[in-house]
Biopython code that builds the backbone (N, CA, C, O; Angstrom):
import numpy as np
from Bio.PDB.StructureBuilder import StructureBuilder

atoms = [
    (1, "MET", "N", (-21.938, 4.622, 5.633)),
    (1, "MET", "CA", (-21.940, 3.968, 6.904)),
    (1, "MET", "C", (-23.483, 3.837, 7.556)),
    (1, "MET", "O", (-24.384, 4.642, 7.791)),
    (2, "SER", "N", (-23.303, 2.405, 7.717)),
    (2, "SER", "CA", (-23.977, 1.994, 8.893)),
    (2, "SER", "C", (-24.553, 2.623, 10.474)),
    (2, "SER", "O", (-23.985, 3.077, 11.467)),
    (3, "PHE", "N", (-25.699, 2.419, 10.166)),
    (3, "PHE", "CA", (-26.324, 2.629, 11.344)),
    (3, "PHE", "C", (-25.482, 2.133, 13.471)),
    (3, "PHE", "O", (-25.298, 2.675, 14.561)),
    (4, "LEU", "N", (-25.277, 0.661, 12.696)),
    (4, "LEU", "CA", (-24.013, 0.031, 14.123)),
    (4, "LEU", "C", (-22.721, 0.832, 14.042)),
    (4, "LEU", "O", (-22.174, 1.478, 14.936)),
    (5, "ARG", "N", (-22.302, 0.625, 12.599)),
    (5, "ARG", "CA", (-21.252, 1.238, 12.253)),
    (5, "ARG", "C", (-21.043, 3.082, 13.370)),
    (5, "ARG", "O", (-20.114, 3.520, 14.049)),
    (6, "ALA", "N", (-22.311, 3.586, 13.052)),
    (6, "ALA", "CA", (-22.220, 4.905, 13.783)),
    (6, "ALA", "C", (-22.363, 5.054, 15.318)),
    (6, "ALA", "O", (-22.360, 6.133, 15.909)),
    (7, "LEU", "N", (-22.519, 3.514, 16.035)),
    (7, "LEU", "CA", (-22.862, 3.844, 17.151)),
    (7, "LEU", "C", (-21.442, 3.413, 17.470)),
    (7, "LEU", "O", (-21.081, 3.884, 18.548)),
    (8, "ALA", "N", (-20.667, 2.784, 16.966)),
    (8, "ALA", "CA", (-19.464, 1.801, 16.851)),
    (8, "ALA", "C", (-18.775, 3.510, 17.126)),
    (8, "ALA", "O", (-18.330, 3.518, 18.274)),
    (9, "CYS", "N", (-18.607, 4.609, 16.589)),
    (9, "CYS", "CA", (-18.148, 5.683, 16.740)),
    (9, "CYS", "C", (-18.580, 6.596, 17.808)),
    (9, "CYS", "O", (-17.884, 7.513, 18.244)),
    (10, "ILE", "N", (-19.960, 6.248, 18.272)),
    (10, "ILE", "CA", (-19.420, 7.384, 19.260)),
    (10, "ILE", "C", (-19.186, 6.745, 21.124)),
    (10, "ILE", "O", (-18.851, 7.201, 22.217)),
    (11, "PHE", "N", (-19.761, 5.037, 20.319)),
    (11, "PHE", "CA", (-19.265, 4.744, 22.217)),
    (11, "PHE", "C", (-18.018, 4.154, 22.018)),
    (11, "PHE", "O", (-17.628, 3.877, 23.152)),
    (12, "PHE", "N", (-16.963, 3.720, 21.008)),
    (12, "PHE", "CA", (-15.482, 3.267, 21.398)),
    (12, "PHE", "C", (-14.950, 3.666, 19.753)),
    (12, "PHE", "O", (-14.937, 2.974, 18.735)),
    (13, "PRO", "N", (-14.465, 5.321, 20.039)),
    (13, "PRO", "CA", (-13.796, 5.430, 18.563)),
    (13, "PRO", "C", (-12.625, 5.213, 18.174)),
    (13, "PRO", "O", (-12.090, 5.746, 17.202)),
    (14, "PRO", "N", (-12.040, 4.238, 19.069)),
    (14, "PRO", "CA", (-10.539, 4.017, 18.429)),
    (14, "PRO", "C", (-10.776, 2.017, 17.587)),
    (14, "PRO", "O", (-10.190, 1.385, 16.707)),
    (15, "LEU", "N", (-11.984, 1.732, 18.560)),
    (15, "LEU", "CA", (-11.994, -0.159, 17.964)),
    (15, "LEU", "C", (-12.955, 1.014, 16.590)),
    (15, "LEU", "O", (-12.106, 0.970, 15.700)),
    (16, "SER", "N", (-13.920, 1.769, 16.107)),
    (16, "SER", "CA", (-14.241, 1.604, 14.769)),
    (16, "SER", "C", (-13.809, 1.816, 13.438)),
    (16, "SER", "O", (-14.297, 1.773, 12.309)),
    (17, "VAL", "N", (-12.345, 2.144, 14.159)),
    (17, "VAL", "CA", (-11.413, 2.655, 13.015)),
    (17, "VAL", "C", (-10.378, 1.072, 13.098)),
    (17, "VAL", "O", (-9.359, 1.185, 12.417)),
    (18, "LEU", "N", (-10.472, 0.150, 13.576)),
    (18, "LEU", "CA", (-9.336, -1.085, 13.401)),
    (18, "LEU", "C", (-9.079, -1.407, 12.150)),
    (18, "LEU", "O", (-7.981, -1.874, 11.849)),
    (19, "ASP", "N", (-10.384, -1.136, 10.926)),
    (19, "ASP", "CA", (-9.811, -1.748, 9.781)),
    (19, "ASP", "C", (-9.043, -0.784, 8.494)),
    (19, "ASP", "O", (-8.696, -1.092, 7.353)),
    (20, "LYS", "N", (-8.965, 0.548, 9.295)),
    (20, "LYS", "CA", (-8.404, 1.380, 8.133)),
    (20, "LYS", "C", (-6.774, 1.937, 8.361)),
    (20, "LYS", "O", (-6.109, 2.617, 7.580)),
    (21, "GLY", "N", (-6.484, 1.541, 9.359)),
    (21, "GLY", "CA", (-5.058, 1.090, 9.461)),
    (21, "GLY", "C", (-4.341, 1.792, 10.786)),
    (21, "GLY", "O", (-5.016, 2.544, 11.489)),
    (22, "CYS", "N", (-3.018, 1.534, 11.086)),
    (22, "CYS", "CA", (-2.690, 1.880, 11.955)),
    (22, "CYS", "C", (-2.542, 3.397, 12.126)),
    (22, "CYS", "O", (-2.669, 4.046, 13.164)),
    (23, "GLY", "N", (-2.257, 3.814, 10.929)),
    (23, "GLY", "CA", (-2.370, 6.145, 11.315)),
    (23, "GLY", "C", (-3.422, 6.441, 12.317)),
    (23, "GLY", "O", (-3.291, 6.678, 13.518)),
    (24, "SER", "N", (-4.908, 6.358, 11.302)),
    (24, "SER", "CA", (-6.173, 6.056, 12.005)),
    (24, "SER", "C", (-6.493, 6.000, 13.131)),
    (24, "SER", "O", (-7.211, 6.833, 13.683)),
    (25, "ILE", "N", (-5.848, 4.673, 13.833)),
    (25, "ILE", "CA", (-5.788, 4.396, 15.301)),
    (25, "ILE", "C", (-5.437, 5.141, 15.888)),
    (25, "ILE", "O", (-6.177, 5.932, 16.473)),
    (26, "LEU", "N", (-3.977, 5.160, 15.954)),
    (26, "LEU", "CA", (-3.339, 6.368, 16.491)),
    (26, "LEU", "C", (-3.947, 7.496, 16.945)),
    (26, "LEU", "O", (-4.054, 7.835, 18.123)),
    (27, "ILE", "N", (-4.498, 8.294, 15.608)),
    (27, "ILE", "CA", (-5.218, 9.562, 15.458)),
    (27, "ILE", "C", (-6.535, 9.634, 16.434)),
    (27, "ILE", "O", (-6.474, 10.482, 17.324)),
    (28, "VAL", "N", (-7.222, 9.167, 16.389)),
    (28, "VAL", "CA", (-8.542, 8.924, 17.100)),
    (28, "VAL", "C", (-7.844, 8.140, 18.496)),
    (28, "VAL", "O", (-8.168, 8.702, 19.543)),
    (29, "LEU", "N", (-7.277, 7.382, 18.605)),
    (29, "LEU", "CA", (-6.534, 7.269, 20.107)),
    (29, "LEU", "C", (-6.004, 8.157, 20.666)),
    (29, "LEU", "O", (-6.067, 8.195, 21.895)),
    (30, "LEU", "N", (-5.255, 9.239, 19.882)),
    (30, "LEU", "CA", (-4.836, 10.711, 21.004)),
    (30, "LEU", "C", (-5.715, 11.459, 20.802)),
    (30, "LEU", "O", (-5.717, 12.414, 21.578)),
    (31, "LEU", "N", (-6.755, 11.440, 19.828)),
    (31, "LEU", "CA", (-8.025, 12.722, 20.406)),
    (31, "LEU", "C", (-8.845, 11.866, 21.297)),
    (31, "LEU", "O", (-9.071, 12.492, 22.333)),
    (32, "THR", "N", (-9.346, 10.760, 21.310)),
    (32, "THR", "CA", (-9.975, 10.874, 22.281)),
    (32, "THR", "C", (-9.483, 10.508, 23.647)),
    (32, "THR", "O", (-10.449, 10.250, 24.364)),
    (33, "ILE", "N", (-8.287, 10.382, 24.303)),
    (33, "ILE", "CA", (-7.294, 10.581, 25.034)),
    (33, "ILE", "C", (-7.906, 12.169, 25.994)),
    (33, "ILE", "O", (-8.562, 12.450, 26.997)),
    (34, "THR", "N", (-7.074, 12.926, 24.741)),
    (34, "THR", "CA", (-7.637, 14.728, 24.720)),
    (34, "THR", "C", (-8.730, 15.247, 24.815)),
    (34, "THR", "O", (-8.995, 16.445, 24.912)),
    (35, "GLY", "N", (-9.621, 14.090, 24.782)),
    (35, "GLY", "CA", (-11.361, 14.119, 25.106)),
    (35, "GLY", "C", (-12.040, 13.615, 24.232)),
    (35, "GLY", "O", (-11.661, 13.254, 23.117)),
    (36, "TRP", "N", (-13.212, 13.552, 24.737)),
    (36, "TRP", "CA", (-13.797, 11.918, 23.411)),
    (36, "TRP", "C", (-14.776, 12.377, 22.456)),
    (36, "TRP", "O", (-15.365, 11.728, 21.592)),
    (37, "ILE", "N", (-14.869, 13.857, 22.813)),
    (37, "ILE", "CA", (-16.146, 14.136, 21.714)),
    (37, "ILE", "C", (-14.788, 14.216, 19.790)),
    (37, "ILE", "O", (-14.771, 13.614, 18.717)),
    (38, "PRO", "N", (-13.764, 15.578, 20.603)),
    (38, "PRO", "CA", (-12.722, 15.346, 18.880)),
    (38, "PRO", "C", (-12.451, 13.661, 18.201)),
    (38, "PRO", "O", (-12.205, 13.285, 17.056)),
    (39, "GLY", "N", (-12.631, 12.915, 19.506)),
    (39, "GLY", "CA", (-12.306, 11.180, 18.983)),
    (39, "GLY", "C", (-13.801, 10.933, 18.326)),
    (39, "GLY", "O", (-13.845, 10.374, 17.230)),
    (40, "VAL", "N", (-14.691, 11.226, 18.796)),
    (40, "VAL", "CA", (-16.146, 10.610, 17.944)),
    (40, "VAL", "C", (-15.960, 11.538, 16.462)),
    (40, "VAL", "O", (-15.800, 10.986, 15.374)),
    (41, "ILE", "N", (-16.012, 12.988, 16.638)),
    (41, "ILE", "CA", (-16.091, 13.511, 15.295)),
    (41, "ILE", "C", (-14.693, 12.608, 14.734)),
    (41, "ILE", "O", (-15.062, 11.660, 14.041)),
    (42, "ALA", "N", (-13.406, 12.682, 14.859)),
    (42, "ALA", "CA", (-12.536, 12.587, 13.337)),
    (42, "ALA", "C", (-13.259, 10.767, 13.480)),
    (42, "ALA", "O", (-13.605, 10.321, 12.387)),
    (43, "ALA", "N", (-13.415, 10.059, 14.371)),
    (43, "ALA", "CA", (-13.429, 8.629, 13.939)),
    (43, "ALA", "C", (-14.926, 8.263, 12.875)),
    (43, "ALA", "O", (-15.117, 7.239, 12.219)),
    (44, "LEU", "N", (-15.900, 9.569, 13.007)),
    (44, "LEU", "CA", (-16.705, 9.728, 11.855)),
    (44, "LEU", "C", (-16.792, 9.766, 10.955)),
    (44, "LEU", "O", (-17.552, 9.078, 10.274)),
    (45, "ILE", "N", (-15.550, 11.134, 10.345)),
    (45, "ILE", "CA", (-14.939, 11.712, 9.590)),
    (45, "ILE", "C", (-13.669, 10.159, 8.413)),
    (45, "ILE", "O", (-13.406, 10.115, 7.211)),
    (46, "ILE", "N", (-13.390, 9.510, 9.220)),
    (46, "ILE", "CA", (-12.261, 8.838, 8.733)),
    (46, "ILE", "C", (-13.200, 7.697, 8.243)),
    (46, "ILE", "O", (-12.885, 7.193, 7.165)),
    (47, "ASN", "N", (-14.687, 7.046, 9.089)),
    (47, "ASN", "CA", (-15.053, 6.132, 8.626)),
    (47, "ASN", "C", (-15.978, 6.531, 8.060)),
    (47, "ASN", "O", (-16.942, 6.083, 8.681)),
    (48, "ASN", "N", (-16.431, 7.295, 6.988)),
    (48, "ASN", "CA", (-17.273, 7.845, 6.531)),
    (48, "ASN", "C", (-16.755, 8.450, 4.908)),
    (48, "ASN", "O", (-17.377, 9.149, 4.107)),
    (49, "LYS", "N", (-15.455, 7.896, 4.834)),
    (49, "LYS", "CA", (-14.221, 8.166, 3.638)),
    (49, "LYS", "C", (-14.430, 6.884, 3.298)),
    (49, "LYS", "O", (-14.664, 5.936, 4.047)),
    (50, "LYS", "N", (-14.307, 6.910, 1.806)),
    (50, "LYS", "CA", (-14.015, 5.480, 1.265)),
    (50, "LYS", "C", (-13.152, 4.754, 1.055)),
    (50, "LYS", "O", (-13.383, 3.638, 0.592)),
]
sb = StructureBuilder()
sb.init_structure("model")
sb.init_model(0)
sb.init_chain("A")
sb.init_seg("    ")
for serial, (resi, resn, name, xyz) in enumerate(atoms, 1):
    if name == "N":
        sb.init_residue(resn, " ", resi, " ")
    sb.init_atom(name, np.array(xyz, "f"), 0.0, 1.0, " ", f" {name:<3s}", serial, name[0])
structure = sb.get_structure()
C-alpha cells in the first residue's frame, strides 16, 4: 500500500476502497458513519489485502 493510499484511507475511508467492490464500500461507509475510527481501520485492512 502506498503512502498516498494510506492518506486516502485516513481522510476519506469510503473513497479509498472504490476499486474493491460494492460490498467493501458499503461496509466502510457504514462504519465511517457510526464512528470515524472504525471506518479508517476497515479501510486500511481492506486496502492492505492483496
